N, C-alpha and C positions, 0 to 999 in steps of 0.2 A: 462266321459261324456265330456271333457273340446276336446276329436275330434268329439264328436256329436255336439258340442255348444261352437266353437273357443272365439265367445265373452265371454265365461264364465270364462275362464282362468283366469281372475285377480281376479271374484268375488265367494271368495268358499260358500260362502252362498246360491247364487243363483244355484252353482254346486248342492249343494244338496240338495236344492230344488226342482229341473228340474229333478235328479235322484231319489226323492221320489215319485215325478209325475207321468212320465213314468210307476216305479215300483206299482204303484196302476193300473193305465191304464191296464198292463200286467197283473195283476193278474184278474180284471174286466171284463178283455173283454171277457173268455170265457162265463162268467156266461151271459152275454148279449146276447151273438151269440148263448146264447143256448135256448134263448126265440125263436129264429126263426127258431131250427133243431140242429141235431149234427152234420147236412152235414159241418155247419159251425165253428164247433170247429173243425173237422175234418182236415178240409180246413188248416188251424193255425196252427196246430199243424205238420201236413206236411210239410206247408212252415219249420217250424221252422227245419224239419232236413234237408231240401234243404242249407235253414241257415248254417249250418254245412258244408256242403257238399261244397257249394261254398267258405267259409271260408278257408278251408282244399287246394282246390284247388289254390284262390290266395295264398298260400303259394307259389306254385309252378308256376307260370304264372304271377300271380302280384310285389312279391317281386324281386324271381331268376330270373323271363324274359324267362322261358321253358316253351316249349307248349306239353299240355298231354290232347291227345284224347282220353285215355283209361281210365281217371279215376274211372267209373262205376263198374272198375275189384275193387278198395278197399271197398268199396260201398258191392258189391258181396262178397269178403270175409268176410267182419263181418257180414254180415245178415247169412251166413253160417256158419260162425264159433258159433254165438247165436243156431239158427236151430238143429245143432249137438249139443251142451252142455246142451239144453235143450226142449230136445225131446226124445221119446223112438226110431228113426231110429237107433241109433249105438248099441243102446242091441238090438233091434230086431232082427237085421243083423249081430249079431257079439257074440257067444256065451260066447266066452270067456270073454267079457266085461259083458253080464246076468249075470253070474259066480260071475263079483268080485262088482256088482251094480245091483242087486236083486230088487231096489226099482227103480233105474234109475239113472240118474245123478242129474239132480236136480244144477248144478252149480249158486252158488246166482250171481245178479247182481252186488255186489264188486266184482269179480272176472271175470266176463265176460266182463267187459269194459276196462277193461287193457289188458285180454287176446285178443281182437277182436281188438282194438288198436297197439297192438303190433305185431300181427301175421299179422296184415296190413301195416304195420311200414316193416317188413321184406319183404312183396311183394314191399312194393314201393323201397327199395335197390333193390331187382331183377330190378328189372324193370333201377334203374337207372345206375346203375352198366353199363351195355352192352350200354349206350349210351351217356356218358360223354362226347363225341366226337362227338357230331350230335348236328346241329343245322337246324331249318325252318323247309323244310319242307319233308325231311331227321327224324328227331327228332319226326313230326307229325306223319310221317306213320308209323313207330316204336310204338309209344306208340298205336298206333289207334289199331295195331296190337293182341298187349299185349290184351288190353280191348276185344277183339274176341276171342284170345285163350283161358282167363279166362273163358269167356261165353264158349266157347266151348266142354272144359272140365267141367265144371258143369254141361255139356247136353248130357255127356257120360261119368262121373263116374259109369255109375247104372250097372256097368261088368265089371272083374270077381267078382270082391267084390262092393257090392253096396254104394257107398259113400255118394251121392248126390241123390240119386233114382231119374235120369237123366231128361226128362223135366216133368214126375208126381211133379216135387219137393216135399217140406218136409211141411206135414202137422203136427196138434197138436201140435206146439210149441206152451210151455208153456210160459204166460203172466210172467211181471216184476213183479216179489214180493220183497215189501222192511219189513221188520220184520215183516215178517209173514201175511202179508198183499197183495192179490192179485190185483192189479190195474183191473183186468177185471172186477169185481166187485164195486157198487157204494159204498162211504162211504160218512155218514150223522155227518157233523158237526155241530156242536149246529143247530138243528131241517131242518138243511138245509144240498139236497143231493148232492154230488158231482159226477158226470153220470163216466163210465169207461174212456173217450176219454178228459176227462176235466183232468182228473190224469196224461193222457198221456204228455196233453199239458202241465201241470206244471211241470213232469218230465222232455220235453225235452228242456222245457226251462230252467233248471236251468244248464243242459247239453252246451243247448247253450251259457248261459249267459260267463261260466265256460271257452268253444274253446272262447269266442269273449275276457277275460281277457288274457289266454294266445296268441292269436293274438297282441292284443298292445303289451304285454311285449316284444316279440319275436320283432316285429318290431323296437321295442327301442332301444334291446340289439345289443352286439357286431355283432350274427348271422343274426341280420336282416340286418344291415347295410353293412354285406357282400353281402348276398342275392344280396342286393339292386344294390352294387360296380360290382358284377358280372354280373347284369339285363343293368346300364348303358354299362359297358365294359368289357369283361372278361380277354383280353390281359393286359390293366392296373390293374386291378383288383388284377393279378397272378401278375403284379410284382411287386406292393406291398404289396408282400407277403403271399397273401389269398392263403391260400390251398383250390384252386377249387374243386377236387375230393371230397374233403370230405362236403365243404357243399352245395354243389348241394345234394350230394345222402342223407345228413340231409335236404332238403327241400321236397326232394321226402319222405323221410319215414315220417317226420313233415305232409304233406300233408295227407300223407297217410293215417297218425294214425286217423284222423279226419274222414278221411270217414268210416274206419272200427266203427268208435261208431256212425255213424248216420246209417250204414246199421246193427249193431247189436239191433238200437231201432228199426229202420224199420222189422227188422225180429220179433220184439215181439209183437209191435203195429198191425201186419198185422193178423199173427197167422199160415201165410203159406208163400212159398215164391219160387218161381220155375225159371230156368234161364233165363224166358221172361222178366222178370222185371229189365235185365242189358244188356239190348238191348243197338248200338251206341248211338241211339238217344238220351240217359240219359246224355252220356258223352256232348253229344252237349247242352242238355240245360243248361246243369251245366257250362260250357264255358261259351255260351252267359249272364248267371246270368252275372257271374265277369265281362263279357266284356261291358255288359248294365249299370250295376252298377259303372263300375268306377277300373282298374285292381290298383292293391296296394294300396284298397285306404278303408277300412274293413266298415265303415258306407257306402259308396258306394256298397260296396258287397253285405250286410245285403239288402238294400232295391234292387238290382237288383234281388236278390231272391224269396224274400217276392212277388213281382211285378212278374216275370217271372211264378212263381207258385199258386198264388191267381186268379189272372186278366184270365187265359185260363181256370182254375176250375170255377170260375163266369159265362164266355162265356158259359160253359157247362150246365150251365142250364138259363141263358135268352137269349141265341142265338132264341131259337126257337121261346118263346112268343115273344120278342120283333118283329121276321118279323111277325108272325100273327098279332100283333097289328097296323103296320106299311106298307104293302103290302095286310094284308087278309089271305096270307099264305103262309108257308116255303118254301124258293126259296135255299136257301143252308143248307145241314147239319151242323149240330153245331161242329161237328166233322172238317169238311172243313174250319168252317169260321174260326173255331180257327187256323187252322195251316196258314191260311189267315191273318189272323191279327197279327198273330207273325213275321212273314216275313214279312208283310211290316212294321211292326214297329222296325226291326230291320236295316234293309234299312234306313231308315228316321234315326232313331239313329247313324248309321254310318256317316250319310251324315251330318249331323246338328251338332253331340256330338258326334264326332268321339272318345272321352275320356271318355265317357260316362257320365251318369246322373250325379252324381257326382263324378266328379273326384280329385284325390288326391289335393291338394294345392301346388297351384309351389312354390319353391322356391322362399324366398325373400322376397314375398307376404305377408302384414303383415292380418290377418283375420280380419273383418267389424266389429267395435265395440275394439277391444283391447287397452288396457288403451297404451301409447307410454311412455315406461321410460325415466326419465331424463336424460340428456346427464351427464357422469361422473365429467367431468372434469368443468371451469369458464366460466359462459357464456359469457361472451366476451374478444376473443379472443388477445392479446395483441403481440406488433411488437418487438421484439427483438432492434430493435434499438432506440424504445420511450421514452428507461432509464426507464421500469415501471417495 
């Protein structure tokens, strides 16, 4: 909480009250938005998925200072992991697996999340190992190629053995099941009915809070300081004894694991995935979220992810009615207008807020409202010649 409101660092009671207030707002938000249609609740749920993705990329880009334009590959790995383990695709295409599991795999969510994170982390290491000595444009090109390679593999791994079903994608994916209850059906509590999309929102909110907590702890840890040392000056960090090779690989692995969790939840939420959901533009948007909010600053990254997902989705609904109200008819298609405003906003941000909307506080600058501690020694300086 003190990361969001530094002025509360010295007021524990106010910090707890602010935390409770934000918790109540986050809980009531889908209930209020549900009165205007499930579309807005779905937008909030998807925004939480992008918060997880942006926080994962922030470890690589914001903390370690590395560039990754293929981050969507880990998103895809997590999604296909869930789809393969929670759908009849594998048992329908492999007889030996059908014989072993005649009723299907039905892997529980408590195993899916660590499995998806672990497999994505392995792919992160596979990406990080060959690019340890690359920087700048070369690193960008290699990571971009990695993301495209994963997408092309997913698009073609339907022959001779059908692992991914190729461009047709994988459907009939099972919803998340918690203690025997499927989130695809509404839940009634004290006479109030929570729709399926609301239940997914609360699940994504819980996972996002866990990832935020892990990110904060990592930032304050020895590993986080090592990442930032590499970001500022890799040669100096290596001279001071930092194992840059292992620390970089850990950054790729940790960032990828967050993407794997988000991808698994995306597959459960959608019920269908295909390679078209993991194109290069997705990676670019996630990078833009980190840059827009403020690289290396967790609250700023959260803000950037919410804004860059929610505002374009809102424009999808409001662009046409707004033009008809102002001009009498539609001049620009909503999709074109969304991309026009998206590009214009990024140009303006880079010109006038190059460090992001909510950049990381500068070292040595005391947050507004923070209490200045009294000096440790006597308030009056004495001269050694004064005889005092």
